[in-house]
C-alpha positions as CSV (number, residue, x, y, z in Angstrom):
1,M,15.6,-13.5,5.8
2,S,13.2,-11.3,7.8
3,A,11.5,-13.4,10.4
4,H,8.5,-11.1,10.6
5,L,7.5,-12.2,7.0
6,Q,6.9,-15.8,8.2
7,G,4.0,-15.4,10.5
8,G,1.1,-16.7,8.4
9,R,0.2,-19.9,6.6
10,V,1.6,-18.4,3.4
11,D,5.3,-17.8,3.9
12,I,5.8,-14.3,2.4
13,S,9.6,-14.5,3.0
14,L,9.6,-16.6,-0.2
15,V,8.8,-13.4,-2.1
16,Q,11.8,-11.7,-0.5
17,T,14.1,-14.7,-1.2
18,A,13.1,-14.8,-4.9
19,A,13.6,-11.1,-5.4
20,W,17.0,-11.0,-3.6
21,G,18.1,-14.1,-5.5
22,N,17.4,-12.3,-8.8
23,L,19.2,-9.1,-7.7
24,A,22.3,-11.0,-6.3
25,K,22.6,-12.9,-9.6
26,L,22.7,-9.6,-11.6
27,L,25.2,-8.1,-9.2
28,E,27.5,-11.1,-9.6
29,K,27.7,-10.3,-13.3
30,C,29.6,-7.2,-12.4
31,P,32.7,-8.4,-10.5
32,G,34.5,-5.5,-8.6
33,T,33.3,-2.5,-6.7
34,K,29.9,-1.0,-7.5
35,A,27.8,2.1,-7.1
36,I,24.0,1.8,-7.5
37,V,22.0,4.7,-8.9
38,W,18.3,4.1,-7.9
39,D,15.2,5.3,-9.6
40,N,13.6,7.2,-6.6
41,T,10.4,5.2,-6.6
42,L,12.4,2.0,-6.2
43,A,15.0,2.8,-3.5
44,G,12.4,2.3,-0.7
45,P,10.7,-0.8,-2.0
46,V,14.0,-2.5,-2.8
47,G,15.1,-1.8,0.8
48,L,12.4,-4.4,1.7
49,I,14.3,-7.1,-0.1
50,A,17.9,-6.1,0.1
51,E,19.3,-4.4,3.3
52,Y,22.4,-2.2,2.8
53,I,24.5,-4.8,4.6
54,R,23.7,-7.5,2.0
55,L,24.4,-5.1,-0.8
56,S,27.8,-4.2,0.7
57,E,28.7,-7.9,0.9
58,R,28.3,-7.8,-2.9
59,S,30.8,-4.9,-3.1
60,V,28.3,-2.1,-3.4
61,R,30.2,0.9,-2.0
62,K,27.8,3.8,-2.8
63,M,24.2,4.4,-3.5
64,Y,22.7,7.5,-5.1
65,P,19.3,8.7,-6.2
66,L,18.8,9.0,-10.0
67,R,18.5,12.7,-10.7
68,P,19.2,15.0,-13.7
69,I,22.4,16.3,-12.1
70,P,26.0,14.9,-12.3
71,L,26.9,12.0,-10.0
72,P,29.4,12.6,-7.2
73,E,33.0,11.5,-8.0
74,T,33.2,7.8,-7.3
75,N,36.1,5.5,-7.6
76,V,34.3,2.2,-8.4
77,D,34.5,-0.4,-11.2
78,H,30.8,-0.4,-12.1
79,I,28.0,2.1,-12.0
80,I,24.6,0.3,-12.1
81,F,21.4,2.1,-12.8
82,I,18.3,0.4,-11.5
83,A,15.1,1.9,-12.8
84,R,11.5,1.4,-14.0
85,P,11.1,1.6,-17.8
86,K,10.1,5.3,-18.0
87,L,11.3,7.6,-20.7
88,H,12.1,10.6,-18.5
89,L,14.4,8.4,-16.4
90,M,16.3,7.5,-19.6
91,D,17.0,11.2,-20.0
92,Y,18.4,11.3,-16.5
93,I,20.6,8.2,-17.1
94,A,21.9,9.6,-20.3
95,K,22.8,12.8,-18.6
96,N,24.6,10.9,-15.8
97,V,26.6,8.7,-18.1
98,K,27.7,11.6,-20.3
99,D,28.7,13.8,-17.3
100,D,30.5,10.9,-15.7
101,A,32.3,9.7,-18.8
102,K,33.6,13.3,-19.5
103,G,37.3,13.8,-18.7
104,R,37.8,10.2,-17.7
105,H,39.3,8.9,-20.9
106,N,41.5,6.3,-19.3
107,S,38.9,5.2,-16.7
108,K,37.9,1.5,-16.8
109,K,34.5,2.2,-15.3
110,Q,31.6,0.3,-16.7
111,Y,27.9,1.3,-16.9
112,H,25.0,-1.1,-16.6
113,L,21.2,-0.8,-16.5
114,F,18.8,-3.1,-14.8
115,F,15.1,-2.5,-15.7
116,V,12.4,-3.4,-13.1
117,P,10.6,-5.7,-13.8
118,K,10.8,-5.7,-17.7
119,K,13.0,-4.2,-20.4
120,S,11.4,-1.7,-22.7
121,L,12.2,-1.3,-26.4
122,L,11.0,2.3,-26.2
123,C,13.4,3.1,-23.4
124,E,16.3,1.4,-25.2
125,E,15.5,3.5,-28.3
126,A,15.6,6.6,-26.2
127,L,19.1,5.6,-24.9
128,K,20.2,5.1,-28.6
129,H,18.8,8.5,-29.5
130,Q,20.8,10.0,-26.6
131,G,23.9,8.2,-27.8
132,V,24.6,6.3,-24.6
133,F,23.1,2.9,-25.4
134,G,26.6,1.7,-26.5
135,N,28.1,2.7,-23.1
136,M,25.9,0.1,-21.4
137,I,27.8,-3.2,-20.9
138,F,24.8,-5.0,-19.5
139,I,21.1,-4.1,-20.0
140,E,19.2,-6.7,-17.9
141,E,15.8,-7.3,-16.3
142,F,15.6,-7.3,-12.5
143,N,12.5,-9.4,-12.3
144,C,10.9,-8.2,-9.1
145,Q,7.1,-8.2,-9.3
146,L,6.1,-7.7,-5.7
147,F,7.6,-6.3,-2.5
148,P,7.0,-7.9,0.9
149,F,5.6,-5.5,3.5
150,D,4.6,-8.0,6.2
151,S,3.6,-11.6,6.8
152,D,0.3,-11.0,5.1
153,V,0.9,-8.0,2.8
154,V,2.7,-7.7,-0.6
155,S,2.6,-4.7,-3.0
156,M,3.7,-4.0,-6.5
157,E,4.2,-0.3,-5.4
158,I,3.2,1.2,-8.8
159,P,1.0,4.3,-8.0
160,E,-0.1,4.9,-11.6
161,V,-2.0,1.6,-12.2
162,F,-5.5,3.1,-11.6
163,R,-4.8,6.3,-13.6
164,E,-3.2,4.5,-16.6
165,F,-6.0,1.9,-16.9
166,N,-8.9,4.3,-16.4
167,I,-7.6,7.5,-18.2
168,E,-5.0,6.3,-20.7
169,N,-6.5,2.8,-21.3
170,D,-2.9,1.6,-21.1
171,P,-2.7,-2.2,-20.8
172,T,0.9,-2.2,-19.6
173,Y,0.0,-2.4,-15.9
174,I,-2.8,-5.0,-16.5
175,Y,0.0,-7.2,-18.0
176,Q,2.3,-6.5,-15.0
177,T,-0.5,-7.3,-12.5
178,A,-1.1,-10.6,-14.3
179,Q,2.6,-11.3,-14.2
180,A,2.6,-10.7,-10.4
181,I,-0.3,-13.2,-10.0
182,I,1.5,-15.8,-12.1
183,F,4.6,-15.2,-10.0
184,L,2.6,-15.9,-6.8
185,Q,1.2,-19.1,-8.3
186,K,4.7,-20.2,-9.2
187,L,5.7,-19.7,-5.6
188,Y,2.6,-21.1,-3.9
189,G,0.9,-23.4,-6.5
190,Q,-2.1,-23.0,-8.8
191,I,-5.0,-21.2,-7.0
192,P,-8.1,-23.4,-7.4
193,R,-10.8,-20.7,-7.2
194,V,-11.1,-17.1,-8.4
195,W,-13.8,-14.5,-7.7
196,G,-13.5,-10.9,-8.9
197,K,-15.5,-7.8,-9.8
198,G,-14.7,-5.0,-12.2
199,V,-13.3,-4.5,-15.7
200,A,-9.7,-4.5,-14.6
201,A,-10.3,-7.7,-12.5
202,K,-11.7,-9.5,-15.5
203,Q,-8.9,-8.3,-17.9
204,V,-6.2,-9.3,-15.4
205,W,-7.6,-12.8,-14.9
206,D,-8.2,-13.4,-18.6
207,L,-4.6,-12.5,-19.2
208,V,-3.4,-14.8,-16.4
209,T,-5.3,-17.6,-17.9
210,R,-4.0,-16.9,-21.4
211,L,-0.4,-16.5,-20.4
212,Q,-0.4,-19.7,-18.4
213,R,-2.1,-21.6,-21.2
214,E,0.6,-20.4,-23.6
215,K,3.4,-21.3,-21.2
216,N,2.0,-24.8,-20.6
217,S,1.5,-25.5,-24.4
218,S,5.0,-24.2,-25.2
219,N,6.6,-26.3,-22.4
220,D,7.4,-29.9,-23.1
221,E,7.1,-30.8,-19.5
222,P,3.5,-31.2,-18.2
223,A,2.0,-28.3,-16.1
224,R,2.6,-28.8,-12.4
225,N,-0.7,-29.1,-10.7
226,E,0.5,-29.1,-7.1
227,V,-2.1,-28.0,-4.5
228,S,-1.7,-24.4,-3.6
229,C,-1.5,-23.2,0.0
230,I,-3.9,-20.5,-1.2
231,D,-7.5,-21.7,-1.6
232,Q,-9.0,-18.7,-3.4
233,I,-8.1,-15.4,-5.0
234,I,-10.5,-12.5,-4.9
235,L,-9.7,-9.7,-7.4
236,I,-11.0,-6.3,-6.5
237,D,-10.9,-3.5,-9.1
238,R,-10.5,-0.2,-7.2
239,S,-13.2,1.3,-9.5
240,I,-16.0,-0.7,-7.8
241,D,-15.3,1.1,-4.5
242,L,-14.0,4.6,-4.7
243,I,-15.5,5.8,-1.5
244,T,-13.2,3.8,0.8
245,P,-9.9,5.5,-0.1
246,L,-11.5,8.9,0.3
247,A,-12.8,8.3,3.9
248,T,-10.3,9.2,6.6
249,Q,-8.7,6.0,8.1
250,L,-9.1,5.9,11.9
251,T,-7.1,2.9,12.9
252,Y,-3.7,3.5,14.5
253,E,-1.7,2.5,11.4
254,G,-4.2,4.2,9.1
255,L,-3.9,7.5,11.0
256,I,-0.1,7.4,10.9
257,D,-0.4,7.0,7.1
258,E,-3.0,9.8,6.8
259,I,-1.0,12.3,8.9
260,F,2.7,11.5,8.3
261,G,2.6,9.1,5.3
262,I,4.1,5.5,5.6
263,N,6.6,4.9,2.8
264,N,7.7,1.2,2.5
265,T,7.1,0.6,6.2
266,T,9.1,3.7,7.2
267,V,7.7,7.0,8.7
268,N,9.3,10.2,9.7
269,F,7.9,11.9,12.8
270,P,8.7,15.4,14.2
271,I,11.6,14.7,16.7
272,D,10.3,16.8,19.5
273,N,7.8,14.2,20.9
274,F,10.6,11.7,21.2
275,L,13.0,13.7,23.3
276,S,13.3,14.3,27.1
277,S,13.0,17.9,28.2
278,E,16.8,18.3,28.7
279,E,17.5,16.8,25.2
280,R,15.0,19.3,23.8
281,S,16.7,22.2,25.4
282,T,20.1,21.4,23.9
283,E,20.5,23.6,20.8
284,S,22.4,21.2,18.5
285,L,19.6,19.0,17.2
286,S,21.3,17.2,14.4
287,E,18.0,15.7,13.2
288,D,14.6,17.3,13.0
289,K,12.9,14.0,12.2
290,K,12.6,10.6,14.0
291,Q,12.6,7.8,11.6
292,V,10.6,4.7,12.6
293,I,10.2,1.3,10.8
294,L,6.7,-0.1,11.3
295,N,6.2,-3.8,10.8
296,S,5.2,-6.9,12.9
297,S,8.7,-7.5,14.1
298,D,7.7,-4.8,16.6
299,K,5.4,-6.8,18.9
300,I,3.7,-3.7,20.4
301,F,3.0,-2.3,16.9
302,A,1.6,-5.7,15.7
303,D,-0.8,-5.6,18.7
304,I,-2.1,-2.1,18.1
305,R,-1.8,-1.4,14.3
306,D,-5.3,-2.6,13.5
307,K,-7.1,-1.1,16.6
308,S,-9.0,2.2,16.5
309,F,-6.8,5.1,17.8
310,K,-8.8,5.1,21.0
311,G,-8.3,1.4,21.4
312,A,-4.6,1.6,20.7
313,S,-4.1,4.5,23.2
314,M,-5.9,2.5,26.0
315,Y,-3.8,-0.6,25.2
316,L,-0.6,1.4,25.5
317,A,-1.6,2.9,28.8
318,K,-2.5,-0.5,30.2
319,Q,0.8,-2.0,29.0
320,A,2.8,0.9,30.5
321,K,1.1,0.3,33.9
322,N,1.9,-3.4,33.8
323,I,5.6,-2.7,33.1
324,A,5.8,-0.1,35.9
325,S,4.3,-2.6,38.3
326,Q,6.7,-5.4,37.1
327,I,9.7,-3.0,37.8
328,E,8.3,-1.9,41.1
329,S,7.7,-5.4,42.4
330,T,11.5,-6.0,42.4
331,Q,11.7,-4.3,45.8
332,E,9.6,-7.2,47.2
333,K,11.8,-9.9,45.7
334,T,13.8,-11.4,48.6
335,S,15.1,-14.8,47.6
336,V,18.2,-15.1,45.5
337,Q,16.1,-17.3,43.1
338,E,13.5,-14.6,42.6
339,M,16.2,-12.0,41.9
340,K,18.0,-14.3,39.5
341,L,14.8,-14.9,37.5
342,Y,14.1,-11.2,37.4
343,V,17.6,-10.3,36.2
344,Q,17.1,-12.9,33.4
345,R,13.9,-11.2,32.3
346,L,15.1,-7.7,32.7
347,P,16.4,-7.2,29.1
348,Q,12.9,-8.2,27.7
349,I,11.1,-6.0,30.2
350,L,13.3,-3.0,29.3
351,A,13.0,-3.6,25.5
352,K,9.2,-3.7,25.9
353,K,9.3,-0.5,28.0
354,K,11.3,1.2,25.2
355,Q,8.7,0.1,22.5
356,I,5.8,1.3,24.7
357,A,7.5,4.6,25.1
358,L,8.1,4.9,21.3
359,H,4.4,4.2,20.5
360,T,3.2,6.5,23.3
361,S,5.3,9.3,21.6
362,I,3.8,8.4,18.2
363,A,0.3,8.4,19.7
364,E,1.0,11.9,21.1
365,C,2.1,13.1,17.6
366,I,-1.2,11.7,16.2
367,K,-3.3,13.3,19.0
368,E,-1.9,16.7,18.3
369,H,-3.4,16.4,14.8
370,T,-6.7,14.7,15.7
371,D,-7.4,17.3,18.3
372,E,-7.2,20.2,15.8
373,H,-10.4,21.8,14.7
374,D,-9.7,21.2,11.0
375,F,-9.4,17.4,11.6
376,V,-12.6,17.2,13.6
377,D,-14.5,19.3,11.1
378,I,-13.4,17.3,8.1
379,L,-14.4,14.1,9.9
380,K,-17.8,15.5,10.7
381,A,-18.4,16.5,7.1
382,E,-17.3,13.1,5.9
383,Q,-19.6,11.3,8.2
384,E,-22.6,13.5,7.2
385,F,-21.9,12.6,3.6
386,L,-21.6,8.9,4.4
387,F,-25.0,9.1,6.1
388,C,-26.3,10.9,3.0
389,F,-27.2,13.9,5.1
390,E,-27.9,16.9,2.8
391,V,-25.6,15.5,0.1
392,D,-27.6,17.1,-2.7
393,K,-26.8,20.7,-1.8
394,P,-23.5,22.6,-2.0
395,S,-21.7,22.0,1.3
396,N,-21.1,25.2,3.3
397,Y,-18.1,23.7,4.9
398,I,-16.5,22.8,1.5
399,E,-17.2,26.3,0.2
400,E,-15.6,27.7,3.3
401,L,-12.5,25.6,2.8
402,I,-12.2,26.8,-0.8
403,A,-12.6,30.4,0.3
404,L,-9.8,30.0,2.8
405,G,-7.6,28.4,0.2
406,K,-7.1,25.2,2.2
407,P,-4.9,22.5,0.7
408,F,-6.2,21.6,-2.8
409,I,-6.1,17.8,-2.3
410,K,-8.1,18.0,1.0
411,V,-10.8,20.0,-0.7
412,L,-11.0,17.7,-3.7
413,R,-11.1,14.7,-1.4
414,L,-14.2,16.0,0.3
415,I,-16.0,17.0,-3.0
416,C,-15.3,13.6,-4.5
417,L,-16.7,11.9,-1.4
418,Q,-19.8,14.0,-1.5
419,C,-20.2,13.3,-5.2
420,L,-19.9,9.5,-4.7
421,C,-22.3,9.5,-1.7
422,S,-25.0,11.2,-3.7
423,S,-24.2,9.1,-6.8
424,G,-23.1,12.2,-8.6
425,L,-23.8,15.9,-8.0
426,K,-26.7,18.0,-9.3
427,P,-25.5,20.0,-12.4
428,K,-25.8,23.3,-10.6
429,V,-23.9,22.1,-7.5
430,L,-21.1,20.6,-9.8
431,E,-20.8,23.8,-11.8
432,G,-20.7,25.9,-8.6
433,Y,-17.8,23.9,-7.2
434,K,-15.9,23.9,-10.5
435,K,-16.2,27.7,-10.7
436,E,-15.0,28.3,-7.1
437,L,-12.1,25.8,-7.4
438,V,-10.8,27.5,-10.6
439,Q,-11.2,31.0,-9.1
440,V,-9.1,30.0,-6.0
441,Y,-6.7,27.4,-7.3
442,G,-6.3,28.4,-10.9
443,L,-5.7,26.4,-14.0
444,K,-4.4,23.3,-12.2
445,A,-8.0,22.9,-10.8
446,L,-9.4,22.7,-14.3
447,L,-6.9,20.0,-15.3
448,A,-7.5,18.0,-12.1
449,I,-11.3,18.2,-12.6
450,T,-11.0,16.8,-16.2
451,K,-9.0,13.8,-14.9
452,L,-11.4,13.2,-12.0
453,E,-14.3,13.3,-14.4
454,K,-12.7,10.6,-16.5
455,V,-12.4,8.2,-13.6
456,G,-15.9,8.9,-12.3
457,L,-14.9,10.8,-9.1
458,F,-16.5,14.0,-10.4
459,K,-19.8,13.5,-12.2
460,V,-23.4,14.5,-12.7
461,Q,-26.1,12.7,-10.6
462,S,-27.5,9.6,-12.1
463,S,-31.1,8.4,-11.7
464,T,-30.1,5.3,-9.7
465,R,-28.7,6.2,-6.3
466,Q,-26.2,3.3,-6.0
467,Y,-24.6,4.3,-2.8
468,T,-28.0,4.8,-1.0
469,V,-29.1,1.3,-2.0
470,L,-25.7,-0.3,-1.2
471,R,-25.5,1.5,2.1
472,K,-28.7,-0.3,3.2
473,M,-28.1,-3.6,1.6
474,Q,-24.5,-4.0,2.7
475,R,-24.8,-2.2,6.1
476,L,-22.1,0.2,5.0
477,V,-22.8,2.7,7.7
478,M,-23.5,1.8,11.3
479,E,-24.0,4.0,14.4
480,D,-22.7,3.2,17.9
481,V,-19.9,0.8,16.9
482,S,-17.6,0.4,19.9
483,E,-14.1,1.7,19.1
484,I,-12.7,-0.3,22.0
485,N,-14.3,-3.7,21.5
486,P,-15.6,-3.5,17.9
487,T,-18.0,-6.2,16.6
488,D,-18.0,-5.0,13.0
489,I,-15.4,-3.7,10.4
490,C,-17.1,-0.3,10.5
491,Y,-14.7,0.7,13.3
492,V,-11.9,1.3,10.8
493,H,-13.6,4.5,9.8
494,T,-15.7,4.8,13.1
495,I,-19.0,4.5,11.2
496,Y,-18.3,3.2,7.7
497,A,-17.4,-0.3,6.5
498,P,-15.3,-0.5,3.4
499,L,-17.5,-1.8,0.6
500,S,-14.5,-3.8,-0.8
501,V,-14.2,-5.7,2.5
502,R,-18.0,-6.2,2.8
503,L,-17.9,-8.0,-0.6
504,V,-15.0,-10.2,0.5
505,E,-16.8,-10.9,3.8
506,Q,-19.9,-12.1,1.7
507,V,-17.9,-14.1,-0.8
508,T,-15.9,-16.0,1.8
509,K,-19.0,-17.0,3.8
510,I,-20.5,-20.4,2.9
511,G,-23.0,-19.7,0.2
512,G,-22.7,-15.9,1.0
513,W,-22.0,-14.8,-2.6
514,K,-25.4,-16.0,-3.7
515,H,-26.9,-13.1,-1.7
516,L,-24.8,-10.7,-3.6
517,H,-26.6,-11.0,-6.9
518,D,-28.6,-7.7,-6.5
519,V,-25.6,-5.9,-5.1
520,L,-23.2,-6.8,-7.9
521,G,-25.7,-5.4,-10.5
522,L,-25.2,-2.0,-8.9
523,L,-21.4,-2.1,-9.3
524,P,-19.5,-1.4,-12.5
525,G,-17.9,-4.1,-14.6
526,P,-18.3,-7.9,-15.0
527,T,-18.3,-10.5,-12.2
528,L,-15.8,-13.3,-12.3
529,D,-16.5,-16.7,-10.6
530,E,-14.5,-19.6,-11.7
531,S,-12.8,-22.7,-10.5
532,P,-10.1,-23.1,-13.1
533,S,-8.4,-26.1,-11.6
534,M,-11.3,-27.8,-9.8
535,S,-13.2,-30.5,-11.6
536,S,-16.9,-30.5,-11.2
537,N,-16.9,-33.5,-8.9
538,T,-14.4,-31.9,-6.4
539,V,-16.2,-31.0,-3.3
540,Q,-14.7,-28.2,-1.3
541,N,-14.5,-28.8,2.4
542,F,-15.8,-25.5,3.9
543,D,-15.0,-26.6,7.4
544,S,-11.3,-26.6,6.8
545,P,-9.6,-23.3,7.3
546,K,-9.2,-21.4,4.0
547,V,-6.4,-19.1,2.9
548,V,-7.8,-16.3,0.6
549,L,-5.6,-14.0,-1.4
550,V,-7.3,-10.6,-1.9
551,F,-5.7,-8.7,-4.8
552,F,-6.6,-5.0,-5.1
553,I,-6.0,-3.6,-8.6
554,G,-5.6,0.1,-8.3
555,G,-4.6,0.4,-4.7
556,C,-5.6,-0.6,-1.1
557,T,-5.6,1.3,2.2
558,F,-4.3,0.3,5.6
559,A,-7.9,0.5,6.9
560,E,-9.0,-2.2,4.4
561,I,-6.1,-4.4,5.5
562,S,-7.1,-3.9,9.2
563,A,-10.8,-4.7,8.3
564,L,-9.7,-8.0,6.6
565,R,-7.5,-8.9,9.6
566,F,-10.4,-8.2,11.9
567,L,-12.7,-10.5,9.8
568,S,-10.2,-13.4,10.1
569,Q,-9.9,-13.0,13.9
570,Q,-13.7,-13.4,14.5
571,E,-14.7,-16.6,16.3
572,D,-16.9,-17.9,13.5
573,S,-14.2,-17.3,10.8
574,N,-12.2,-20.0,9.3
575,V,-10.5,-17.7,6.8
576,E,-7.0,-16.3,6.8
577,F,-6.3,-13.4,4.4
578,V,-3.2,-12.5,2.4
579,I,-3.4,-9.0,0.8
580,A,-1.7,-8.1,-2.4
581,T,-2.1,-4.7,-4.1
582,T,-0.7,-2.6,-6.9
583,K,0.0,0.1,-4.3
584,L,-0.6,1.0,-0.7
585,I,-2.6,4.2,-0.8
586,N,-4.5,6.8,1.3
587,G,-7.0,9.3,0.0
588,D,-4.4,12.0,-0.6
589,S,-1.9,9.8,-2.4
590,F,-4.7,8.2,-4.5
591,L,-6.0,11.5,-5.7
592,K,-2.4,12.8,-6.4
593,S,-1.7,9.7,-8.5
594,I,-4.7,10.6,-10.7
595,I,-4.3,14.3,-11.1
596,E,-0.5,14.7,-11.1
597,G,0.1,12.2,-13.9
């Protein structure tokens, strides 16, 4: 099991062990050699629970992405499709099976399908309709609710939860989120307290309560009431804080995600920054990308991921200096004993030097982007909106970006941010933007706007200026926050504190949530505050350290995770956070999941 998953008081490696156990059991049902055909959205996440070496120990010889083209010729006993229950994927599977079965009349090859995490009657019907249902020997459920990203982060990795709930009113993902919470309670015990905000939060928890009640009443054995290592769960519906994902993340990990995109802890960087000058001059560059895995097993990354970019750069420079002086000081080592000690430590020193060099190269890649005029200008516009500076007028900068035909998502992201910071746009401003967007980007702009209106990211101004009031009440924007030695969570966006994390900060303070009454009235949806398994005479000991699971329904950013880690590291904090989410997102991926569905 991955050691980096075991750092905290909640052992996240149990999530990995459970998922791998389920997959291994399914693979054992198919004795002989196997090829796995993955639904593209699963290949990465499943890599977090089953490295290729473990799969090859189970006779997996080949792995292919699921596409509507014939599979390569493979001489294996079993072809196993692993997919989410989506209709278009059933079409791909049917095509693959038909193409593969053609001309192989005497082949003993068997086909199987594992649905993640649940079977779907609709999908099975689609396979019957295509005439390949009978070809499937096993149709099973690979029950994998959550993927482990680090010792304090798990994710369902389903991008469409926010859209399906808010646009389609589809309850499927509310059910899957409830199942993920039930799975966590099965692993770590019943969580004694719940606090939540938003319609989705309430629906998820109601379903958790109902499903567990049904399970307990249908079971002959009494419900296990062992004490959980998690003291409280906080459910955050993404709809209560739409500003945070739209603001550019300015932590080291957040910027990597904004610029290059982190997919299941893996990032591809342009290779140039990682080569020496002679390597660069050789013509035969076999790869144009440098792939890096980012998690806390890399000690340097664990130290800098949550720092501001400036703070991370300074830290790297300091560490590089230390290593250089350690290596230089060998000249002065005279005694045999000193040299012997040094030689013993040399592998560690060189490994650290290699990691520092790697992250220095990554920092250079980031700096190339953050130094560009476009990046600086977007940041300036964002910060003016967050300060409510001239938010009621059309922004000259946004109009300029549209006129230049800049990337559609970047333009939308800024308009949505302006809209939320002014609690909606004046009708004239809104119409003006719509007209310009359609003129430049065509029909797709109209379709996107319709979807953004449905989720409240594009709207006409309301009489209550929620953001203006929340900004003051919750200290959402602060000037002069030190990037090097921050004293407030604002540093993750330089000036702006994620509202979601401000709420968590209040709720986990002793008696803090009582001050939230006025604030909660300004946010959409009901408030949850229950102690399902605590009797009224149980007194909670607030001095003992608490473990709080924060579950984001609809997505969570790396900046929010950094802000929560920052809170738990404060001297006066006795809280350790574990973060669960339906998807790790940034502003671009969040908007794409809404408009491209």
